[in-house]
C-alpha positions in Angstrom: 106.6 149.4 148.9 110.0 147.2 149.4 111.3 147.0 153.0 115.0 147.6 152.9 117.5 145.5 155.4 116.1 147.7 158.2 112.9 146.1 157.9 112.2 149.8 156.8 109.6 150.4 154.0 110.8 152.7 151.2 108.9 154.6 148.7 107.6 153.5 145.7 110.2 152.4 142.9 109.2 154.9 140.7 109.8 158.0 143.7 114.0 157.5 142.3 116.1 159.7 142.1 117.0 160.9 138.9 120.5 160.8 139.4 120.8 157.0 140.3 118.7 156.6 137.4 121.2 158.2 135.2 124.2 156.6 136.7 122.6 153.2 136.2 121.6 153.4 132.7 125.5 155.3 132.2 126.9 152.0 133.5 124.8 149.7 131.3 126.1 151.9 128.2 129.7 151.5 129.7 129.0 147.6 130.1 127.8 147.5 126.4 130.5 149.6 125.3 132.8 147.0 126.9 131.3 144.1 125.4 131.7 145.6 121.9 135.0 146.8 122.5 135.9 143.2 123.8 134.4 141.6 120.1 136.5 144.4 118.0 132.9 146.3 117.1 134.4 149.4 117.5 131.7 151.4 116.1 129.3 149.6 118.0 131.9 150.5 121.6 131.6 154.5 120.6 128.3 154.9 120.0 127.8 153.1 123.7 130.2 155.7 125.2 128.8 158.6 122.9 125.1 157.5 124.9 127.1 157.4 128.3 128.2 160.6 127.8 125.2 162.7 126.6 122.9 161.2 129.5 125.8 162.7 131.8 125.3 165.7 130.6 121.8 166.0 130.5 121.9 165.0 133.9 125.2 168.0 135.0 124.9 169.9 131.7 127.6 170.3 129.1 130.2 172.9 130.0 131.0 175.1 127.1 
């Protein structure tokens, strides 16, 4: 358990909201895409964007 800024203890780290985990994962993929694009590696940038999209679709579903 970790204390938050109010001095209260939060739950275990493993009990995180699945949406928060996916959002963090998507941010990491977007960061990877930005770095790859900056370096001119467009295939790696595209792959990172695809992974971000798939993570979002897993969370909210995909429209058909």
